MIRO-587625 format. One record per residue (C-alpha): residue number from 1; residue in three letters; x, y, z. Coordinates in nm, 4 decimals, padded with zeros to 6 digits. Example, Ala and Ser with C-alpha at 12.3 -4.5 7.8 and 13.67 -1.06 7.14 Angstrom:
<nodes>
@pos->1 code->ALA u->01.2300 v->-00.4500 w->00.7800
@pos->2 code->SER u->01.3670 v->-00.1060 w->00.7140
</nodes>
This chain:
<nodes>
@pos->1 code->MET u->02.0922 v->-23.7251 w->01.4237
@pos->2 code->PRO u->01.7805 v->-23.9670 w->01.3084
@pos->3 code->ASN u->01.4756 v->-23.8604 w->01.1881
@pos->4 code->ASP u->01.2833 v->-24.1393 w->01.3787
@pos->5 code->LEU u->01.3711 v->-24.0206 w->01.7432
@pos->6 code->ILE u->01.1321 v->-23.9670 w->01.9895
@pos->7 code->VAL u->01.1806 v->-23.7386 w->02.3472
@pos->8 code->THR u->00.9897 v->-23.7400 w->02.6122
@pos->9 code->GLY u->01.0244 v->-23.4674 w->02.9056
@pos->10 code->ALA u->00.9647 v->-23.1945 w->02.6165
@pos->11 code->THR u->00.8396 v->-22.9495 w->02.8704
@pos->12 code->GLY u->01.1716 v->-22.9206 w->03.0668
@pos->13 code->ARG u->01.4991 v->-22.6928 w->03.1102
@pos->14 code->LEU u->01.7006 v->-22.9295 w->02.9058
@pos->15 code->ALA u->01.4582 v->-23.0360 w->02.6494
@pos->16 code->ARG u->01.3697 v->-22.6517 w->02.5909
@pos->17 code->LEU u->01.7963 v->-22.5862 w->02.5157
@pos->18 code->LEU u->01.7775 v->-22.9333 w->02.2833
@pos->19 code->ARG u->01.5046 v->-22.8531 w->02.1468
@pos->20 code->PRO u->01.6313 v->-22.6308 w->01.8682
@pos->21 code->HIS u->01.9082 v->-22.8708 w->01.7799
@pos->22 code->TRP u->01.6995 v->-23.1244 w->01.7065
@pos->23 code->PRO u->01.3340 v->-22.9822 w->01.5517
@pos->24 code->ASP u->01.2975 v->-23.3067 w->01.3723
@pos->25 code->ALA u->01.2331 v->-23.5189 w->01.6896
@pos->26 code->THR u->00.8945 v->-23.6331 w->01.7926
@pos->27 code->TRP u->00.8723 v->-23.4230 w->02.1590
@pos->28 code->LEU u->00.6416 v->-23.5383 w->02.4162
@pos->29 code->ALA u->00.5348 v->-23.3631 w->02.7033
@pos->30 code->ARG u->00.3367 v->-23.5432 w->02.9987
@pos->31 code->GLY u->00.0502 v->-23.7447 w->02.9359
@pos->32 code->ALA u->00.0546 v->-23.7574 w->02.5041
@pos->33 code->PRO u->00.0349 v->-24.0193 w->02.3934
@pos->34 code->TRP u->00.3342 v->-24.2345 w->02.2474
@pos->35 code->PRO u->00.3635 v->-24.2410 w->01.8660
@pos->36 code->GLU u->00.2394 v->-24.4909 w->01.6090
@pos->37 code->GLY u->00.5405 v->-24.6671 w->01.4246
@pos->38 code->ARG u->00.8375 v->-24.8990 w->01.4864
@pos->39 code->GLY u->01.1448 v->-24.9082 w->01.5419
@pos->40 code->GLY u->01.3705 v->-24.5364 w->01.6149
@pos->41 code->THR u->01.5372 v->-24.4512 w->01.9684
@pos->42 code->ILE u->01.3480 v->-24.3046 w->02.2706
@pos->43 code->LEU u->01.5222 v->-24.0771 w->02.5207
@pos->44 code->ASN u->01.4033 v->-24.0150 w->02.8367
@pos->45 code->LEU u->01.4075 v->-23.6673 w->02.9377
@pos->46 code->ALA u->01.0918 v->-23.6732 w->03.1590
@pos->47 code->GLY u->01.1602 v->-23.7364 w->03.5266
@pos->48 code->VAL u->01.1193 v->-23.4486 w->03.8690
@pos->49 code->THR u->01.4568 v->-23.2829 w->04.0038
@pos->50 code->ASP u->01.3009 v->-23.0397 w->04.2456
@pos->51 code->PRO u->01.3366 v->-23.2134 w->04.5876
@pos->52 code->SER u->00.9516 v->-23.1250 w->04.6948
@pos->53 code->GLY u->00.8111 v->-23.3002 w->04.4143
@pos->54 code->PRO u->00.7454 v->-23.6487 w->04.3279
@pos->55 code->LEU u->01.0886 v->-23.7985 w->04.2208
@pos->56 code->GLU u->00.9833 v->-24.1066 w->04.2031
@pos->57 code->ASP u->00.8449 v->-23.9913 w->03.8748
@pos->58 code->ASN u->01.2269 v->-24.0976 w->03.7352
@pos->59 code->VAL u->01.1150 v->-24.4656 w->03.7814
@pos->60 code->THR u->00.7589 v->-24.4534 w->03.6456
@pos->61 code->THR u->00.8790 v->-24.2336 w->03.3412
@pos->62 code->ALA u->01.1624 v->-24.4371 w->03.2574
@pos->63 code->ALA u->00.9307 v->-24.7823 w->03.3182
@pos->64 code->ALA u->00.7446 v->-24.6398 w->03.0728
@pos->65 code->ALA u->00.9994 v->-24.5574 w->02.8263
@pos->66 code->ILE u->01.1171 v->-24.9168 w->02.8668
@pos->67 code->ALA u->00.8104 v->-25.0823 w->02.8150
@pos->68 code->GLU u->00.7402 v->-24.8547 w->02.4675
@pos->69 code->GLY u->01.0726 v->-24.9136 w->02.3677
@pos->70 code->ALA u->01.0464 v->-25.2925 w->02.3831
@pos->71 code->ARG u->00.6834 v->-25.2736 w->02.2632
@pos->72 code->ARG u->00.8036 v->-25.1034 w->01.8949
@pos->73 code->GLY u->01.1558 v->-25.2286 w->01.8992
@pos->74 code->ALA u->01.3565 v->-24.8849 w->01.9892
@pos->75 code->ARG u->01.6758 v->-24.7995 w->02.1216
@pos->76 code->VAL u->01.6283 v->-24.6493 w->02.4948
@pos->77 code->PHE u->01.7994 v->-24.4005 w->02.6050
@pos->78 code->LEU u->01.8082 v->-24.3182 w->03.0149
@pos->79 code->MET u->01.8918 v->-23.9765 w->03.0645
@pos->80 code->SER u->02.0474 v->-24.0676 w->03.4701
@pos->81 code->SER u->02.2402 v->-23.8269 w->03.6481
@pos->82 code->ALA u->02.6083 v->-23.7669 w->03.8057
@pos->83 code->ALA u->02.4210 v->-23.7208 w->04.2136
@pos->84 code->VAL u->02.3879 v->-24.1766 w->04.1854
@pos->85 code->TYR u->02.7304 v->-24.1509 w->04.2877
@pos->86 code->GLY u->02.7519 v->-23.8910 w->04.5902
@pos->87 code->GLN u->03.0556 v->-23.7081 w->04.6761
@pos->88 code->GLY u->03.4587 v->-23.7770 w->04.6148
@pos->89 code->MET u->03.7462 v->-23.5926 w->04.5782
@pos->90 code->ARG u->03.8654 v->-23.7867 w->04.2673
@pos->91 code->ASP u->03.6636 v->-23.8381 w->03.9541
@pos->92 code->PHE u->03.4169 v->-24.0855 w->03.9084
@pos->93 code->HIS u->03.4231 v->-24.3918 w->03.6794
@pos->94 code->GLU u->03.0954 v->-24.5801 w->03.5347
@pos->95 code->GLU u->03.2320 v->-24.8676 w->03.7385
@pos->96 code->ASP u->03.1961 v->-24.6990 w->04.0684
@pos->97 code->ALA u->02.9166 v->-24.8054 w->04.2950
@pos->98 code->PRO u->02.6343 v->-24.5793 w->04.3798
@pos->99 code->ALA u->02.6141 v->-24.3718 w->04.6723
@pos->100 code->PRO u->02.4014 v->-24.0805 w->04.6443
@pos->101 code->LEU u->02.3806 v->-23.8454 w->04.9441
@pos->102 code->ASN u->02.0125 v->-23.6756 w->04.8546
@pos->103 code->ALA u->01.6783 v->-23.7750 w->04.7388
@pos->104 code->TYR u->01.7124 v->-23.7177 w->04.3780
@pos->105 code->GLY u->01.9756 v->-23.9641 w->04.3076
@pos->106 code->ALA u->01.8740 v->-24.2346 w->04.4745
@pos->107 code->ALA u->01.5323 v->-24.1619 w->04.2497
@pos->108 code->LYS u->01.7508 v->-24.1827 w->03.9513
@pos->109 code->ALA u->01.9453 v->-24.5050 w->04.1724
@pos->110 code->ARG u->01.6321 v->-24.6637 w->04.1278
@pos->111 code->MET u->01.5443 v->-24.5955 w->03.7884
@pos->112 code->GLU u->01.9023 v->-24.7257 w->03.6671
@pos->113 code->ALA u->01.8062 v->-25.0200 w->03.8345
@pos->114 code->LEU u->01.5278 v->-25.0765 w->03.6051
@pos->115 code->ALA u->01.7237 v->-25.0349 w->03.2948
@pos->116 code->SER u->01.7446 v->-25.3774 w->03.1099
@pos->117 code->GLY u->01.9082 v->-25.3513 w->02.7777
@pos->118 code->ALA u->01.8621 v->-24.9511 w->02.8024
@pos->119 code->ILE u->02.1610 v->-24.7231 w->02.8439
@pos->120 code->LEU u->02.2213 v->-24.4790 w->03.0739
@pos->121 code->LEU u->02.3155 v->-24.1848 w->03.0398
@pos->122 code->ARG u->02.4764 v->-23.9854 w->03.3490
@pos->123 code->LEU u->02.4749 v->-23.6316 w->03.2811
@pos->124 code->GLY u->02.6949 v->-23.3614 w->03.4656
@pos->125 code->ASN u->02.5617 v->-23.0126 w->03.5175
@pos->126 code->VAL u->02.4225 v->-22.8720 w->03.1870
@pos->127 code->ALA u->02.4851 v->-22.5501 w->03.1302
@pos->128 code->GLY u->02.1799 v->-22.2915 w->03.1727
@pos->129 code->ALA u->01.9523 v->-22.5956 w->03.2856
@pos->130 code->ASP u->02.0728 v->-22.6129 w->03.6622
@pos->131 code->ALA u->02.0062 v->-22.3223 w->03.8933
@pos->132 code->LEU u->02.3021 v->-22.1583 w->03.8745
@pos->133 code->LEU u->02.2312 v->-21.9800 w->03.5553
@pos->134 code->GLY u->01.9484 v->-22.1146 w->03.4543
@pos->135 code->ARG u->01.7343 v->-21.9476 w->03.7452
@pos->136 code->ALA u->01.9892 v->-21.6686 w->03.8226
@pos->137 code->ALA u->01.8207 v->-21.3467 w->03.9074
@pos->138 code->GLY u->02.0561 v->-21.0596 w->04.0181
@pos->139 code->HIS u->02.3241 v->-21.1900 w->04.2792
@pos->140 code->VAL u->02.4094 v->-21.4894 w->04.3822
@pos->141 code->THR u->02.5573 v->-21.6861 w->04.6299
@pos->142 code->LEU u->02.7961 v->-21.9711 w->04.6321
@pos->143 code->ASP u->02.8642 v->-22.1994 w->04.9181
@pos->144 code->PRO u->03.2232 v->-22.1333 w->04.9909
@pos->145 code->ALA u->03.3741 v->-22.4804 w->04.8642
@pos->146 code->GLY u->03.6942 v->-22.3429 w->04.8111
@pos->147 code->PRO u->03.7931 v->-22.0745 w->04.5855
@pos->148 code->GLU u->03.6342 v->-22.1486 w->04.2851
@pos->149 code->GLY u->03.2926 v->-22.2068 w->04.4760
@pos->150 code->PRO u->03.1704 v->-22.5700 w->04.4329
@pos->151 code->VAL u->03.3430 v->-22.7574 w->04.1566
@pos->152 code->ARG u->03.1088 v->-23.0112 w->03.8929
@pos->153 code->SER u->03.1448 v->-23.0952 w->03.5914
@pos->154 code->TYR u->02.9282 v->-22.9200 w->03.3025
@pos->155 code->ILE u->02.8478 v->-22.9805 w->02.9713
@pos->156 code->GLY u->02.6653 v->-22.7037 w->02.6691
@pos->157 code->PRO u->02.3791 v->-22.7767 w->02.5687
@pos->158 code->ALA u->02.4364 v->-22.7030 w->02.2100
@pos->159 code->THR u->02.7701 v->-22.9463 w->02.2386
@pos->160 code->LEU u->02.5673 v->-23.1817 w->02.4917
@pos->161 code->ALA u->02.3246 v->-23.2244 w->02.1893
@pos->162 code->ARG u->02.6169 v->-23.3044 w->01.9409
@pos->163 code->VAL u->02.7248 v->-23.5651 w->02.2032
@pos->164 code->LEU u->02.4238 v->-23.7395 w->02.2179
@pos->165 code->GLY u->02.3341 v->-23.7385 w->01.7924
@pos->166 code->HIS u->02.6951 v->-23.9364 w->01.7810
@pos->167 code->LEU u->02.6052 v->-24.2153 w->02.0469
@pos->168 code->PHE u->02.2411 v->-24.2434 w->01.8676
@pos->169 code->ALA u->02.3873 v->-24.3240 w->01.5640
@pos->170 code->THR u->02.6954 v->-24.5161 w->01.7200
@pos->171 code->PRO u->02.5281 v->-24.8900 w->01.6787
@pos->172 code->SER u->02.7352 v->-25.0755 w->01.9896
@pos->173 code->LEU u->02.7474 v->-24.8706 w->02.3311
@pos->174 code->PRO u->02.8953 v->-24.9410 w->02.6764
@pos->175 code->ARG u->02.5389 v->-24.9421 w->02.9061
@pos->176 code->ILE u->02.6308 v->-24.6363 w->03.1040
@pos->177 code->LEU u->02.8361 v->-24.3634 w->02.9881
@pos->178 code->ASN u->02.9404 v->-24.1021 w->03.1933
@pos->179 code->ILE u->02.8234 v->-23.7225 w->02.9818
@pos->180 code->ALA u->02.9945 v->-23.4088 w->03.0814
@pos->181 code->GLU u->03.3338 v->-23.1747 w->02.9266
@pos->182 code->PRO u->03.6265 v->-23.2654 w->03.0404
@pos->183 code->PRO u->03.7551 v->-23.0761 w->03.3467
@pos->184 code->PRO u->03.4681 v->-23.0230 w->03.5747
@pos->185 code->ILE u->03.4987 v->-22.6664 w->03.6680
@pos->186 code->GLY u->03.4518 v->-22.4407 w->03.9471
@pos->187 code->MET u->03.0977 v->-22.2480 w->03.9667
@pos->188 code->ALA u->03.2356 v->-21.8975 w->03.9706
@pos->189 code->ALA u->03.4267 v->-21.9052 w->03.6612
@pos->190 code->LEU u->03.0543 v->-22.0133 w->03.5092
@pos->191 code->LEU u->02.8976 v->-21.6844 w->03.6541
@pos->192 code->ASP u->03.2016 v->-21.4309 w->03.6024
@pos->193 code->ALA u->03.2137 v->-21.5632 w->03.2090
@pos->194 code->ALA u->02.8388 v->-21.4942 w->03.2106
@pos->195 code->GLY u->02.9011 v->-21.1776 w->03.3750
@pos->196 code->ILE u->02.6435 v->-21.2669 w->03.7137
@pos->197 code->ASP u->02.7687 v->-21.0641 w->04.0460
@pos->198 code->TRP u->02.8084 v->-21.3446 w->04.2956
@pos->199 code->SER u->02.9600 v->-21.3747 w->04.5920
@pos->200 code->PHE u->03.0339 v->-21.6673 w->04.8908
@pos->201 code->GLY u->02.7675 v->-21.6877 w->05.1392
@pos->202 code->PRO u->02.8056 v->-21.8400 w->05.5005
@pos->203 code->GLU u->02.8821 v->-22.2211 w->05.5270
@pos->204 code->ARG u->02.6619 v->-22.4884 w->05.5085
@pos->205 code->ALA u->02.5631 v->-22.8109 w->05.6429
@pos->206 code->GLY u->02.5345 v->-23.0889 w->05.3422
@pos->207 code->THR u->02.7482 v->-22.8813 w->05.1017
@pos->208 code->ILE u->02.9335 v->-23.1439 w->04.8187
@pos->209 code->PRO u->03.2286 v->-22.9438 w->04.7555
@pos->210 code->ARG u->03.2657 v->-23.1367 w->04.4034
@pos->211 code->VAL u->03.1235 v->-23.3689 w->04.1485
@pos->212 code->GLY u->03.3585 v->-23.4733 w->03.8584
@pos->213 code->LEU u->03.3269 v->-23.7427 w->03.6231
@pos->214 code->ASP u->03.5872 v->-23.9453 w->03.4267
@pos->215 code->THR u->03.4831 v->-23.9331 w->03.0772
@pos->216 code->ALA u->03.7712 v->-24.1310 w->02.9227
@pos->217 code->ARG u->03.5150 v->-24.3623 w->02.8062
@pos->218 code->LEU u->03.3051 v->-24.1491 w->02.6281
@pos->219 code->GLN u->03.6137 v->-23.9198 w->02.4891
@pos->220 code->ALA u->03.7086 v->-24.2943 w->02.3220
@pos->221 code->ILE u->03.4068 v->-24.2972 w->02.1477
@pos->222 code->CYS u->03.2793 v->-23.8975 w->02.0697
@pos->223 code->PRO u->03.6144 v->-23.6914 w->02.1639
@pos->224 code->LEU u->03.4821 v->-23.3296 w->02.3782
@pos->225 code->PRO u->03.6791 v->-23.0399 w->02.3904
@pos->226 code->PRO u->03.8234 v->-22.8798 w->02.6834
@pos->227 code->ALA u->03.5498 v->-22.7492 w->02.9245
@pos->228 code->ASP u->03.5458 v->-22.3426 w->02.8479
@pos->229 code->PRO u->03.3078 v->-22.1346 w->03.0584
@pos->230 code->ALA u->03.2625 v->-21.8558 w->02.8079
@pos->231 code->ARG u->03.1915 v->-22.1070 w->02.5214
@pos->232 code->MET u->02.9234 v->-22.2983 w->02.7658
@pos->233 code->VAL u->02.7741 v->-21.9625 w->02.8322
@pos->234 code->ALA u->02.7464 v->-21.8794 w->02.4657
@pos->235 code->GLU u->02.5589 v->-22.1834 w->02.3807
@pos->236 code->TRP u->02.3278 v->-22.1497 w->02.6966
@pos->237 code->ARG u->02.2312 v->-21.7864 w->02.5521
@pos->238 code->ALA u->02.2207 v->-21.9340 w->02.1503
@pos->239 code->ALA u->01.9570 v->-22.1740 w->02.2861
</nodes>
C-alpha cells in the first residue's frame, strides 16, 4: 500500500470498511482541503448512492479528484459501479456498452465520461457496504427474482482492500476494470451465512434479477478467491 495514498469520501460506508486496512492513508471527508505534496495515488470514493440525494455529486467529486491528480501528478482511481451496465443474463465485460437502468448508474456513467487518464473501477456489491447486510435489522424481505433472490457480483471488504492495494502497486493497468469475486451469488446465500432471517416478498416492477461481472481481466492482474458468502460475512464483521 503506498504511503502517499489519498482517499476521498472518508465518511461513507465503503470507506469505513476499508479504513482499518489502510491506517497510513490520508482520508478526506467532504469539504476537506487536499493535502500538500506531489505525486502519489488518489482513490475517489466520494459520491452519493441514495437516489433521493444529489447524484450529480458523483460527477463533481470525480472531476475534483481528476483536477487534483493533474495538479500534483498523482495517479487517479475512480470508483465506478456495476450499475453502469444495467442488467443481463451473462456476466458483463468491461468492453460492454453502459446501459444504466437507474439514476445512480446514469450518474456513474457521466462520471466515467470525465475520466481522462484516470482508471475506472466498476465495483460490484461489497459485503456490508450495501443495504443487504449493512442496513439489515431483523427480518429481510428479498425480491423473488429466483430461488436465491437477486444475484449480484460481490466482494468482501478485506479482499477488496487487498485487490486495490495490488492495483495501486501495478504500474500499467487497463483503463476499466471490473472489481468483484467470481462467480455472482444470490443474496439469500449471504443472508444465510450471516444468520439473518429472510423471506421472499411480493413481485415488484423494476426488479433487476441479476448483475454479474466478468472478472477475467482483473484476475489476470490479481488472482481472486472464489466467492464465499461465509468468508465475505466474516470480513464484514471483522471490519
